N, CA, C and O atoms as a MOPAC input file, in Angstrom:
PM7 MOZYME 1SCF
protein

 N    166.97800 1    41.56500 1   -82.26800 1
 C    166.28300 1    41.51100 1   -83.06500 1
 C    165.63900 1    43.28200 1   -83.85400 1
 O    164.56200 1    43.65000 1   -84.32200 1
 N    166.59800 1    43.75500 1   -83.70100 1
 C    166.45700 1    45.38300 1   -84.25500 1
 C    167.60300 1    44.44800 1   -85.43900 1
 O    167.79100 1    45.41400 1   -86.17800 1
 N    168.29100 1    43.52500 1   -85.97300 1
 C    168.70400 1    43.56100 1   -86.64800 1
 C    168.03900 1    42.45300 1   -88.01800 1
 O    168.08100 1    42.66000 1   -89.23000 1
 N    167.47600 1    41.31600 1   -87.29600 1
 C    166.59200 1    41.00400 1   -87.94900 1
 C    165.36800 1    42.09800 1   -88.52700 1
 O    164.66200 1    41.83300 1   -89.50000 1
 N    165.28600 1    43.15500 1   -87.86500 1
 C    163.93700 1    43.72000 1   -88.70500 1
 C    164.72800 1    44.24800 1   -89.85100 1
 O    164.17700 1    44.19400 1   -90.95100 1
 N    165.86700 1    44.72600 1   -89.78300 1
 C    166.32100 1    45.14800 1   -90.85400 1
 C    167.42800 1    44.94600 1   -91.50800 1
 O    168.13600 1    45.82200 1   -92.00500 1
 N    167.60900 1    43.76600 1   -91.52600 1
 C    167.66600 1    42.29800 1   -92.79600 1
 C    166.61900 1    42.19200 1   -93.62300 1
 O    166.66000 1    41.82500 1   -94.79700 1
 N    165.15200 1    42.69900 1   -92.65400 1
 C    164.08300 1    42.27500 1   -93.29100 1
 C    163.87400 1    43.07900 1   -94.47400 1
 O    163.54200 1    42.54800 1   -95.53400 1
 N    164.04800 1    44.32000 1   -94.36300 1
 C    164.02300 1    45.73900 1   -95.04900 1
 C    162.46500 1    46.31200 1   -93.89400 1
 O    161.43900 1    46.76100 1   -94.40300 1
 N    162.66400 1    46.13700 1   -92.23100 1
 C    161.20500 1    45.98500 1   -92.13600 1
 C    162.15300 1    48.22300 1   -91.16300 1
 O    162.83300 1    48.44400 1   -90.16100 1
 N    161.80700 1    48.77400 1   -91.81600 1
 C    162.84700 1    49.86700 1   -91.22100 1
 C    161.95700 1    50.73800 1   -89.92400 1
 O    162.47200 1    51.56700 1   -89.17300 1
 N    160.72900 1    50.36500 1   -89.90800 1
 C    159.92400 1    50.69500 1   -88.56500 1
 C    160.06600 1    50.26800 1   -88.20200 1
 O    160.72200 1    50.81800 1   -87.31700 1
 N    159.92700 1    48.25600 1   -87.79600 1
 C    160.26100 1    47.69000 1   -86.39300 1
 C    161.74300 1    47.75600 1   -86.39900 1
 O    162.03000 1    47.21300 1   -85.33200 1
 N    162.73000 1    48.06400 1   -86.91100 1
 C    164.51800 1    47.53500 1   -86.46200 1
 C    164.58200 1    49.44200 1   -86.32300 1
 O    165.66200 1    49.95700 1   -86.03300 1
 N    163.62300 1    50.12300 1   -86.50800 1
 C    163.72700 1    51.81800 1   -85.93500 1
 C    163.64300 1    51.22700 1   -83.94300 1
 O    164.34600 1    51.12700 1   -82.93700 1
 N    162.00600 1    50.96200 1   -84.54200 1
 C    161.62300 1    50.85500 1   -82.37500 1
 C    162.82400 1    50.45500 1   -81.80800 1
 O    163.54000 1    51.02300 1   -80.98300 1
 N    162.96100 1    49.15900 1   -82.50100 1
 C    163.53500 1    48.19300 1   -81.60700 1
 C    165.88100 1    48.74900 1   -81.82300 1
 O    166.77900 1    48.09400 1   -81.29300 1
 N    165.95500 1    49.19800 1   -82.13500 1
 C    167.17500 1    50.26500 1   -82.42100 1
 C    167.01700 1    51.55500 1   -81.15800 1
 O    167.75400 1    51.85900 1   -80.22000 1
 N    165.95600 1    52.00400 1   -81.54900 1
 C    166.10900 1    52.89400 1   -80.43100 1
 C    165.50500 1    52.08100 1   -78.64100 1
 O    166.13700 1    52.41300 1   -77.63900 1
 N    164.58000 1    51.31100 1   -78.53500 1
 C    164.77800 1    50.70500 1   -77.66800 1
 C    166.04700 1    50.52900 1   -77.41400 1
 O    166.20100 1    51.49100 1   -76.66200 1
 N    167.27500 1    49.93200 1   -77.47900 1
 C    168.81300 1    50.21900 1   -77.02600 1
 C    168.80400 1    51.22000 1   -76.80200 1
 O    168.63700 1    51.39200 1   -75.59500 1
 N    168.94900 1    52.53100 1   -77.61300 1
 C    169.50600 1    53.35000 1   -77.21500 1
 C    169.47800 1    53.83200 1   -75.53500 1
 O    170.24300 1    54.37700 1   -74.74000 1
 N    167.70200 1    53.10200 1   -75.55000 1
 C    166.71100 1    54.46600 1   -74.20400 1
 C    167.57700 1    53.28500 1   -73.19000 1
 O    167.28900 1    53.55100 1   -72.02300 1
 N    168.10000 1    52.62700 1   -73.22500 1
 C    168.46400 1    50.93900 1   -72.46000 1
 C    170.13700 1    51.92000 1   -71.98200 1
 O    170.39700 1    52.77700 1   -71.13700 1
 N    170.77800 1    51.34400 1   -72.83700 1
 C    171.97000 1    51.64400 1   -73.41200 1
 C    172.79200 1    52.75500 1   -73.95600 1
 O    173.68800 1    52.50900 1   -74.76300 1
 N    172.46400 1    54.30400 1   -73.44700 1
 C    172.17500 1    55.48000 1   -74.77200 1
 C    174.31700 1    56.05100 1   -75.13200 1
 O    174.93300 1    57.10500 1   -75.28600 1
 N    174.57800 1    54.85700 1   -75.10400 1
 C    176.26600 1    55.24900 1   -75.58900 1
 C    176.68600 1    54.11500 1   -76.50200 1
 O    177.88400 1    53.89400 1   -76.67800 1
 N    175.33700 1    53.06800 1   -77.34800 1
 C    175.52000 1    51.87200 1   -77.10100 1
 C    175.47800 1    52.51200 1   -79.57400 1
 O    174.46000 1    52.65000 1   -80.25200 1
 N    176.73200 1    52.66300 1   -79.97500 1
 C    177.18200 1    54.04000 1   -80.95200 1
 C    176.64900 1    53.02100 1   -82.47400 1
 O    176.28600 1    53.44900 1   -83.57000 1
 N    176.78500 1    51.58600 1   -82.00200 1
 C    176.04400 1    50.27100 1   -83.23200 1
 C    174.41400 1    50.49400 1   -82.97700 1
 O    174.06900 1    50.79600 1   -84.12000 1
 N    173.64900 1    50.51600 1   -82.46900 1
 C    171.84700 1    51.36100 1   -81.96500 1
 C    172.13400 1    52.15800 1   -83.16700 1
 O    171.83200 1    51.91800 1   -84.33500 1
 N    172.85000 1    53.26600 1   -82.60300 1
 C    172.60900 1    54.91700 1   -83.16800 1
 C    172.96300 1    54.39200 1   -85.02300 1
 O    172.33200 1    54.63000 1   -86.05300 1
 N    174.13500 1    53.67900 1   -84.79600 1
 C    174.20200 1    54.07600 1   -86.29600 1
 C    172.88100 1    53.11000 1   -87.28300 1
 O    172.42700 1    53.59800 1   -88.31800 1
 N    172.37300 1    51.62000 1   -86.71400 1
 C    171.17600 1    51.28800 1   -87.15000 1
 C    170.12100 1    52.35400 1   -87.11600 1
 O    169.26500 1    52.37100 1   -88.00000 1
 N    170.12500 1    53.33700 1   -86.05400 1
 C    169.06600 1    53.93400 1   -86.02400 1
 C    169.31900 1    54.90100 1   -87.97000 1
 O    168.87200 1    54.88500 1   -89.11600 1
 N    170.16800 1    55.46500 1   -87.24100 1
 C    170.54900 1    56.37600 1   -88.59400 1
 C    170.59400 1    55.66800 1   -90.63600 1
 O    170.55300 1    56.20800 1   -91.74200 1
 N    170.68000 1    54.46400 1   -90.19300 1
 C    170.42600 1    53.44500 1   -91.20900 1
 C    169.27600 1    53.19900 1   -91.50800 1
 O    168.96200 1    52.85500 1   -92.64800 1
 N    168.33000 1    53.34600 1   -90.41700 1
 C    166.96600 1    53.51800 1   -91.31100 1
 C    166.18300 1    54.15200 1   -91.15800 1
 O    165.03800 1    54.01800 1   -91.59100 1
 N    166.56800 1    54.93200 1   -90.55600 1
 C    166.03000 1    56.71700 1   -91.31100 1
 C    166.87700 1    57.19400 1   -92.88400 1
 O    166.43400 1    58.02400 1   -93.67800 1
 N    167.52100 1    56.80900 1   -92.96000 1
 C    168.04600 1    57.19700 1   -93.78200 1
 C    167.49800 1    56.20800 1   -95.62000 1
 O    167.22700 1    56.73000 1   -96.70200 1
 N    167.52600 1    55.08100 1   -95.33000 1
 C    166.11700 1    54.31900 1   -95.40700 1
 C    165.26800 1    54.47200 1   -96.06100 1
 O    165.25900 1    54.23600 1   -97.27000 1
 N    163.84600 1    55.14500 1   -95.03600 1
 C    163.35300 1    55.62800 1   -94.57200 1
 C    162.83600 1    57.11800 1   -95.60900 1
 O    161.74800 1    57.66700 1   -95.78300 1
 N    163.71700 1    57.27900 1   -95.93800 1
 C    164.17900 1    59.67000 1   -96.96300 1
 C    164.49300 1    59.61100 1   -95.49400 1
 O    165.25600 1    58.66100 1   -95.31400 1
 N    164.22800 1    60.21400 1   -94.40800 1
 C    164.21200 1    60.82100 1   -93.02200 1
 C    165.78400 1    61.34300 1   -93.15700 1
 O    166.49400 1    61.28700 1   -92.15400 1
 N    166.34100 1    61.87200 1   -94.45600 1
 C    167.30600 1    62.36900 1   -94.72900 1
 C    167.95100 1    63.49300 1   -93.23700 1
 O    168.78400 1    62.96600 1   -92.49900 1
 N    167.69900 1    64.31700 1   -93.05900 1
 C    168.01800 1    65.40300 1   -91.96700 1
 C    168.13400 1    64.58400 1   -90.69100 1
 O    169.06800 1    64.59600 1   -89.88900 1
 N    166.96400 1    63.83900 1   -90.64700 1
 C    167.05500 1    63.01800 1   -88.65800 1
 C    168.42500 1    62.18400 1   -89.14600 1
 O    169.44900 1    62.31300 1   -88.47600 1
 N    168.41300 1    61.17400 1   -90.54200 1
 C    169.79600 1    60.41500 1   -90.46800 1
 C    170.84500 1    60.42500 1   -90.32200 1
 O    171.56700 1    59.46100 1   -90.06700 1
 N    171.36600 1    62.40400 1   -90.56300 1
 C    172.18800 1    62.29500 1   -90.65700 1
 C    172.86400 1    62.84200 1   -89.04000 1
 O    173.95500 1    62.53900 1   -88.55600 1
 N    172.03800 1    63.52600 1   -88.59500 1
 C    171.60100 1    63.36400 1   -86.90800 1
 C    172.06000 1    62.50700 1   -86.21500 1
 O    172.75800 1    62.76000 1   -85.23300 1
 N    171.72300 1    61.22000 1   -86.63300 1
 C    172.62100 1    60.45000 1   -85.61100 1
 C    173.72900 1    59.45200 1   -86.02200 1
 O    174.37000 1    58.69500 1   -85.29300 1
 N    173.83200 1    59.69500 1   -87.87300 1
 C    175.00100 1    59.70700 1   -87.87300 1
 C    175.95700 1    60.79100 1   -87.19100 1
 O    177.07100 1    60.27700 1   -87.09100 1
 N    175.95200 1    62.12700 1   -86.66900 1
 C    176.60800 1    62.72200 1   -85.75200 1
 C    176.29600 1    62.11800 1   -84.68400 1
 O    176.59500 1    61.04500 1   -85.20800 1
 N    175.91700 1    61.76600 1   -83.50700 1
 C    175.81400 1    60.83800 1   -82.74700 1
 C    176.83000 1    59.86500 1   -82.31000 1
 O    177.36400 1    59.47600 1   -81.27100 1
 N    176.85900 1    59.57300 1   -84.04500 1
 C    177.71800 1    58.03500 1   -83.46700 1
 C    178.68700 1    58.92000 1   -83.47800 1
 O    179.06400 1    59.23500 1   -82.34900 1
 N    179.38100 1    59.58200 1   -84.60900 1
 C    180.82200 1    59.89800 1   -84.39700 1
 C    181.04800 1    61.59800 1   -83.18500 1
 O    181.82600 1    62.55100 1   -83.24300 1
 N    180.25800 1    61.33700 1   -82.51700 1
 C    179.98600 1    62.38800 1   -81.39200 1
 C    180.65500 1    61.03200 1   -80.31400 1
 O    181.78500 1    61.28700 1   -79.89600 1
 N    180.11900 1    59.79200 1   -79.89600 1
 C    180.09600 1    59.27300 1   -79.40400 1
 C    181.52000 1    58.03100 1   -79.51800 1
 O    181.73200 1    57.14700 1   -78.68900 1
 N    182.31900 1    58.29300 1   -80.74600 1
 C    183.35800 1    57.43300 1   -80.65100 1
 C    183.79800 1    57.79500 1   -82.27000 1
 O    183.67500 1    57.22800 1   -83.35500 1
 N    184.43700 1    59.19900 1   -81.72900 1
 C    185.52900 1    60.59800 1   -83.14600 1
 C    185.79900 1    59.19300 1   -84.28000 1
 O    185.23200 1    59.06200 1   -85.36500 1
 N    186.46900 1    58.56000 1   -83.88100 1
 C    187.25800 1    57.49400 1   -84.22900 1
 C    187.35600 1    56.47800 1   -85.44100 1
 O    188.27400 1    56.09300 1   -86.16400 1
 N    185.25800 1    56.06800 1   -85.28300 1
 C    184.13700 1    55.23100 1   -86.20300 1
 C    183.88900 1    56.17600 1   -87.26800 1
 O    182.70500 1    56.24000 1   -87.59900 1
 N    184.48000 1    56.73100 1   -87.72800 1
 C    184.68100 1    57.04900 1   -89.02900 1
 C    184.78200 1    56.57400 1   -89.99800 1
 O    184.10600 1    56.52200 1   -91.02600 1
 N    186.41100 1    55.88800 1   -89.40100 1
 C    187.54500 1    55.35000 1   -90.02000 1
 C    186.54000 1    53.83800 1   -90.83100 1
 O    186.99200 1    53.40800 1   -91.89300 1
 N    185.50900 1    53.30000 1   -90.36000 1
 C    185.14300 1    52.20200 1   -90.29300 1
 C    183.30400 1    52.36900 1   -91.26800 1
 O    182.55700 1    51.42700 1   -91.53500 1
 N    183.05600 1    53.92800 1   -91.59300 1
 C    181.89800 1    53.71900 1   -91.94300 1
 C    181.46500 1    54.96600 1   -92.63600 1
 O    180.45900 1    55.13600 1   -93.32500 1
 N    183.06600 1    56.38900 1   -92.11200 1
 C    182.39900 1    57.71700 1   -92.85300 1
 C    182.11900 1    57.67700 1   -94.59700 1
 O    181.78700 1    58.66900 1   -95.24700 1
 N    182.33300 1    56.31100 1   -95.15900 1
 C    182.85000 1    56.21500 1   -96.66300 1
 C    181.77500 1    55.74300 1   -97.02500 1
 O    181.38100 1    56.25100 1   -98.07500 1
 N    180.75200 1    54.55100 1   -96.36900 1
 C    179.81100 1    54.25500 1   -96.93200 1
 C    178.69800 1    54.94500 1   -96.32000 1
 O    177.63400 1    54.64200 1   -96.86000 1
 N    178.59200 1    55.77100 1   -95.37200 1
 C    177.38500 1    56.74900 1   -94.77700 1
 C    177.27100 1    57.77100 1   -95.84300 1
 O    176.12400 1    58.09900 1   -96.14700 1
 N    178.27600 1    58.34000 1   -96.47300 1
 C    178.25500 1    59.27300 1   -97.10000 1
 C    178.18300 1    58.85400 1   -98.53400 1
 O    178.23200 1    59.60900 1   -99.50500 1
 N    178.06300 1    57.58800 1   -98.54100 1
 C    177.83500 1    57.18600 1   -99.76800 1
 C    176.58600 1    56.45200 1   -99.58200 1
 O    175.90800 1    56.23800 1  -100.58700 1
 N    176.34500 1    56.20500 1   -98.91000 1
 C    175.18900 1    55.59300 1   -99.11400 1
 C    174.04500 1    57.19700 1   -98.97400 1
 O    173.80500 1    57.10300 1  -100.17800 1
 N    173.50200 1    58.03200 1   -98.69500 1
 C    173.09700 1    59.69900 1   -98.30500 1
 C    173.34000 1    60.02900 1   -99.99800 1
 O    172.38800 1    60.08000 1  -100.77700 1
 N    175.12600 1    60.29400 1  -100.52600 1
 C    174.90700 1    60.71200 1  -101.65100 1
 C    173.68000 1    59.52400 1  -103.05100 1
 O    172.66900 1    59.92500 1  -103.62800 1
 N    174.10800 1    58.60100 1  -103.12300 1
 C    172.99600 1    57.99800 1  -103.53000 1
 C    171.17300 1    58.19000 1  -103.21200 1
 O    169.99500 1    58.21100 1  -103.56800 1
 N    172.00400 1    58.26800 1  -102.44600 1
 C    169.59200 1    58.71100 1  -101.66300 1
 C    169.00300 1    59.61500 1  -102.39600 1
 O    168.02000 1    59.57400 1  -103.13600 1
 N    170.23000 1    60.99300 1  -101.88700 1
 C    169.44900 1    62.54700 1  -102.70900 1
 C    170.01300 1    62.16000 1  -103.76200 1
 O    169.79100 1    63.12500 1  -104.49400 1
 N    170.96400 1    60.96000 1  -104.76600 1
 C    170.99600 1    61.60600 1  -106.32000 1
 C    169.67700 1    61.17300 1  -106.89600 1
 O    169.38800 1    61.60600 1  -108.01100 1
 N    168.51500 1    60.06100 1  -106.03100 1
 C    167.73100 1    59.40500 1  -106.63000 1
 C    166.36700 1    60.19900 1  -105.99600 1
 O    165.19900 1    59.86000 1  -106.18800 1
 N    166.72500 1    61.06700 1  -105.38400 1
 C    165.38700 1    61.90700 1  -104.78500 1
 C    165.35900 1    62.36600 1  -106.30000 1
 O    166.23600 1    62.15500 1  -107.13800 1
 N    163.65300 1    63.32700 1  -106.54300 1
 C    163.51500 1    63.29500 1  -107.49600 1
 C    163.00400 1    64.77200 1  -106.83700 1
 O    162.48400 1    65.17500 1  -107.87800 1
 N    162.79500 1    65.75100 1  -105.98600 1
 C    162.49700 1    67.40600 1  -106.07000 1
 C    164.28200 1    66.97900 1  -105.15400 1
 O    164.99100 1    66.31000 1  -104.40200 1
 N    163.88700 1    68.76900 1  -106.67400 1
 C    165.44400 1    69.08400 1  -106.86000 1
 C    166.17400 1    70.38700 1  -105.08500 1
 O    167.37100 1    70.59000 1  -104.88400 1
 N    164.94100 1    71.01100 1  -104.12100 1
 C    164.90000 1    72.04900 1  -103.22300 1
 C    165.74100 1    70.72000 1  -102.45600 1
 O    166.94600 1    70.84700 1  -102.23900 1
 N    164.99100 1    69.39600 1  -102.05100 1
 C    165.51100 1    68.53600 1  -101.41600 1
 C    166.75700 1    68.07900 1  -101.51200 1
 O    167.40600 1    67.51900 1  -100.62900 1
 N    167.11300 1    68.35700 1  -102.71600 1
 C    168.25600 1    67.39700 1  -102.81100 1
 C    169.53500 1    68.86900 1  -102.41700 1
 O    170.61000 1    68.80700 1  -101.82000 1
 N    168.87200 1    69.99300 1  -103.00700 1
 C    169.82000 1    71.44500 1  -102.31500 1
 C    170.15100 1    71.55700 1  -100.66100 1
 O    171.01900 1    71.88900 1   -99.85400 1
 N    168.89900 1    71.06600 1  -100.77700 1
 C    168.98700 1    71.45700 1   -98.86500 1
 C    169.95700 1    70.01900 1   -98.42900 1
 O    171.11200 1    70.28400 1   -98.09400 1
 N    169.58000 1    68.62900 1   -98.41600 1
 C    170.96500 1    67.70800 1   -98.03600 1
 C    171.61900 1    67.83000 1   -99.10400 1
 O    171.48100 1    66.64300 1   -99.39900 1
 N    172.01600 1    68.09800 1   -99.66500 1
 C    173.48600 1    68.53700 1  -100.20200 1
 C    174.05300 1    69.29900 1   -99.67400 1
 O    175.25500 1    69.03500 1   -99.68300 1
 N    173.73000 1    70.47700 1   -99.00700 1
 C    173.98800 1    70.89900 1   -97.86200 1
 C    174.71200 1    70.90000 1   -96.64000 1
 O    175.73300 1    71.29700 1   -96.07900 1
 N    173.04100 1    69.86900 1   -96.44400 1
 C    173.88300 1    69.38700 1   -94.35500 1
 C    174.56500 1    68.22100 1   -94.93800 1
 O    175.03900 1    67.63700 1   -93.96400 1
 N    174.86400 1    67.57900 1   -95.98400 1
 C    176.17600 1    66.68100 1   -95.84300 1
 C    177.59500 1    67.21600 1   -95.68600 1
 O    178.44000 1    66.79400 1   -94.89700 1
 N    177.75400 1    68.44500 1   -96.76900 1
 C    178.31600 1    69.04500 1   -96.92600 1
 C    179.08000 1    69.97300 1   -95.14900 1
 O    180.25400 1    70.00400 1   -94.77900 1
 N    177.99300 1    70.50000 1   -94.54800 1
 C    178.24800 1    70.94100 1   -93.12900 1
 C    178.81000 1    69.85100 1   -93.06600 1
 O    179.90300 1    69.91500 1   -93.62700 1
 N    178.42900 1    68.12100 1   -92.33600 1
 C    178.01100 1    66.86000 1   -91.51800 1
 C    180.39000 1    67.42300 1   -91.81400 1
 O    181.17200 1    67.62200 1   -90.88300 1
 N    180.73900 1    67.48500 1   -93.34800 1
 C    181.97800 1    67.06800 1   -93.34300 1
 C    182.51500 1    67.58600 1   -93.57200 1
 O    183.55900 1    67.30200 1   -94.15900 1
 N    182.02300 1    69.04200 1   -93.15200 1
 C    183.32500 1    70.09700 1   -92.44800 1
 C    183.87200 1    69.82100 1   -91.35500 1
 O    184.90300 1    70.29000 1   -90.87100 1
 N    183.08700 1    68.95300 1   -90.90900 1
 C    183.02700 1    69.50200 1   -89.35500 1
 C    184.03700 1    67.77500 1   -88.85200 1
 O    184.79000 1    67.72100 1   -87.88000 1
 N    183.79700 1    66.76200 1   -89.66100 1
 C    184.49500 1    66.04200 1   -89.26700 1
 C    186.19500 1    66.17800 1   -90.36700 1
 O    187.15500 1    65.45000 1   -90.11300 1

């Protein structure tokens, strides 16, 4: 159901359903990834980065499949942001995540 709402770009309901999956199965990497994507699309950049970091914590090799996409998505969203201070803050967060990986 979360994927249905996500594909429909209904970020709020998709996020709710991904969080329900995590509540039922906390180790579900795909649900954490879905949470990150929903948060990213809602422009909650810091929370999205934390969700992606949780994905990598649960599965350190997951980044081979998604790292480039995640970095590109976050970078594109930040570039589109009109608040220069938010751009700087999020760029620093991305850099910190990048050097940890």
